[in-house]
C-alpha positions as CSV (number, residue, x, y, z in Angstrom):
1,M,0.0,0.0,0.0
2,S,1.3,3.5,-0.9
3,D,0.6,7.1,0.5
4,L,-0.4,9.8,-2.1
5,R,-0.5,13.6,-1.6
6,F,-3.4,15.4,-3.1
7,S,-3.5,19.3,-3.1
8,C,-5.3,21.5,-5.5
9,K,-4.5,23.5,-8.3
10,C,-2.9,26.6,-6.1
11,G,-1.4,24.0,-3.3
12,T,-3.4,25.7,-0.6
13,L,-5.7,22.7,0.2
14,S,-3.7,19.3,0.3
15,G,-3.6,15.9,2.2
16,V,-2.6,12.8,1.7
17,L,-5.0,9.6,0.8
18,H,-3.5,6.9,2.7
19,D,-3.0,3.2,2.1
20,V,-4.0,3.6,-1.7
21,S,-4.2,0.1,-3.5
22,P,-6.5,-1.8,-5.6
23,K,-7.7,-3.3,-2.3
24,A,-8.5,-0.2,-0.6
25,G,-10.5,1.4,-3.9
26,S,-11.7,0.8,-7.5
27,R,-10.4,3.1,-10.4
28,V,-13.2,4.0,-12.6
29,V,-13.7,6.6,-15.4
30,C,-17.1,8.6,-15.7
31,Y,-18.2,10.5,-18.9
32,C,-21.3,11.3,-18.1
33,K,-22.7,14.9,-18.2
34,D,-22.9,15.5,-14.6
35,C,-19.1,15.3,-14.3
36,Q,-18.5,17.3,-17.1
37,A,-20.8,20.2,-16.0
38,G,-19.5,19.9,-12.2
39,A,-16.1,20.7,-13.9
40,D,-17.4,23.3,-16.0
41,A,-19.6,25.3,-13.7
42,L,-16.1,25.5,-11.5
43,N,-14.1,26.5,-15.0
44,A,-11.7,23.6,-14.3
45,G,-12.1,21.4,-17.5
46,Y,-8.4,20.8,-16.8
47,V,-9.5,17.9,-14.2
48,L,-10.9,16.0,-17.2
49,N,-9.0,13.8,-19.7
50,D,-8.9,14.3,-23.1
51,R,-12.3,13.2,-24.1
52,A,-14.0,14.8,-21.1
53,G,-13.5,11.9,-18.6
54,S,-13.5,12.0,-14.8
55,D,-10.5,9.7,-14.0
56,I,-11.7,8.9,-10.3
57,F,-10.4,6.4,-7.4
58,Q,-13.3,5.8,-5.4
59,T,-12.6,4.7,-1.6
60,V,-13.9,4.8,2.3
61,P,-13.3,8.7,3.5
62,S,-11.2,7.9,6.5
63,L,-8.2,7.5,4.3
64,V,-8.7,11.2,3.2
65,D,-6.2,13.2,5.4
66,I,-6.8,17.0,4.9
67,Q,-3.9,18.4,6.3
68,T,-3.4,22.4,5.0
69,G,-6.4,24.4,3.8
70,K,-9.0,22.8,5.4
71,E,-10.8,26.3,6.2
72,H,-11.0,26.5,2.2
73,L,-12.6,23.3,1.5
74,A,-16.2,24.0,-0.3
75,C,-19.1,22.2,-1.6
76,M,-21.6,22.0,-4.9
77,R,-24.5,20.3,-5.6
78,L,-25.9,20.4,-9.4
79,S,-29.0,19.9,-8.1
80,P,-30.9,20.1,-4.3
81,K,-30.4,16.1,-4.7
82,G,-27.3,15.8,-6.4
83,L,-24.1,14.3,-5.4
84,M,-21.7,16.5,-3.1
85,R,-18.9,17.8,-5.1
86,W,-15.9,19.1,-3.1
87,Y,-13.8,21.5,-4.0
88,A,-11.4,23.9,-3.2
89,G,-12.9,27.3,-2.8
90,C,-9.1,29.1,-2.5
91,C,-8.9,28.0,-6.7
92,D,-12.3,26.0,-7.4
93,T,-10.3,23.0,-7.7
94,P,-12.9,19.8,-8.0
95,L,-11.3,17.1,-5.6
96,F,-13.9,15.0,-4.2
97,N,-17.6,13.2,-4.3
98,T,-19.6,12.1,-1.5
99,L,-23.2,11.1,-1.1
100,S,-25.6,13.5,1.0
101,S,-24.5,11.6,3.9
102,P,-22.0,9.7,5.5
103,G,-24.3,6.4,6.0
104,L,-22.3,5.1,3.1
105,S,-18.8,5.2,3.3
106,F,-17.8,6.6,0.0
107,V,-15.7,9.2,-1.4
108,G,-14.4,9.3,-5.2
109,I,-11.3,11.5,-5.5
110,A,-10.0,13.3,-8.8
111,T,-6.7,11.2,-9.7
112,S,-5.6,14.1,-11.7
113,N,-5.1,16.3,-8.0
114,L,-2.8,12.9,-7.0
115,H,1.0,13.3,-6.7
116,G,3.5,10.2,-6.6
117,N,3.7,6.8,-7.8
118,K,-0.4,6.2,-9.3
119,D,0.6,2.7,-10.5
120,A,-0.4,2.1,-6.8
121,L,-4.2,2.8,-7.8
122,G,-4.6,-0.3,-10.1
123,P,-6.1,-0.3,-13.7
124,V,-9.4,1.3,-14.3
125,I,-12.1,-1.3,-13.7
126,A,-15.1,0.6,-15.0
127,V,-16.1,3.0,-17.5
128,N,-19.3,4.8,-17.3
129,K,-21.3,6.6,-20.0
130,G,-18.8,6.1,-22.7
131,E,-21.4,7.6,-25.3
132,C,-21.7,11.0,-23.5
133,A,-17.5,11.3,-24.4
134,T,-16.5,14.3,-26.5
135,P,-16.7,13.3,-30.3
136,G,-13.8,10.6,-31.7
137,D,-13.5,6.8,-31.6
138,P,-16.6,5.0,-29.4
139,I,-15.7,4.6,-26.0
140,K,-17.7,1.7,-24.5
141,S,-18.9,1.6,-21.0
142,Y,-17.9,-1.7,-18.7
143,G,-17.7,-2.7,-15.4
144,F,-20.4,-0.7,-13.6
145,L,-22.1,-3.6,-11.6
146,S,-18.5,-4.3,-10.3
147,A,-17.5,-1.0,-9.1
148,G,-21.1,-0.7,-7.5
149,W,-20.2,-4.1,-5.6
150,Q,-16.6,-2.8,-4.7
151,I,-18.4,-0.1,-2.9
152,M,-20.8,-2.0,-1.1
153,K,-17.9,-4.4,0.3
154,R,-15.9,-1.6,1.2
155,N,-18.9,-0.4,3.0
156,L,-19.8,-3.2,4.9
157,S,-16.0,-3.7,5.6
158,A,-15.8,0.0,7.0
159,K,-19.2,-0.8,9.3
160,L,-17.8,-3.9,10.4
161,R,-14.8,-1.4,11.8
162,R,-17.0,0.6,13.3
163,D,-14.8,3.1,10.7
164,K,-16.7,6.0,10.5
165,A,-14.1,8.9,10.5
166,T,-14.6,11.4,7.4
167,P,-13.6,15.0,6.7
168,F,-16.7,15.9,4.8
169,F,-19.1,15.5,7.6
170,D,-19.3,16.4,11.5
171,A,-20.6,13.8,13.7
172,S,-24.1,14.8,13.5
173,G,-24.0,13.6,9.8
174,H,-24.0,17.3,8.5
175,P,-21.8,18.3,6.2
176,V,-18.7,19.9,7.2
177,V,-19.7,23.2,5.2
178,T,-23.2,24.3,3.4
179,P,-23.1,23.1,-0.2
180,R,-23.9,25.8,-2.9
181,V,-26.7,24.5,-5.1
182,L,-26.5,25.3,-8.5
183,T,-29.7,27.5,-9.8
184,L,-31.2,25.5,-13.0
185,E,-29.7,28.1,-15.2
186,E,-26.4,27.6,-14.1
187,R,-26.5,23.8,-14.5
188,K,-28.0,24.2,-18.0
189,A,-25.1,26.6,-18.8
190,A,-22.4,24.0,-17.6
191,T,-24.0,21.1,-19.1
192,P,-22.6,20.4,-22.2
193,D,-25.1,19.8,-25.5
């Protein structure tokens, strides 16, 4: 297992993702319109790959250790019930995705912000919404059920260990910052055609 550092674009918010390995998480690439809109809403298309996909390492929140700049942690949602998209407010760098509560031990980390031996992440095990990629050779979607199964196994393991640590929610299960919810107009402007 390896530790990988992460940081926002300006370096103000940084930390360590501990114990990185294919056993501790799953690497997926998502081309969905929401992932593209989330990056566009923050003017952060640079976190997407060359076909507008998000390369994400899915793991448990207790492995995320924010060491500097935690006061700059911000959160955005594309809709009132949408995914929580955590970013560095100092420079609007997308960093993490979580669900709306800590009930499911899950975090997705943008691999573009990880530094060190990324081989520790393992291979991509799933591609989601390949049909939403920017024009070019077709991208086949695969592995969605496998990635979901991996999330459930890690969640069960975390529950059995009573692993509730998370930098994103307080002890009452509330987000550590109030998420900004995009207006319908903002979301339409950020969503690709």
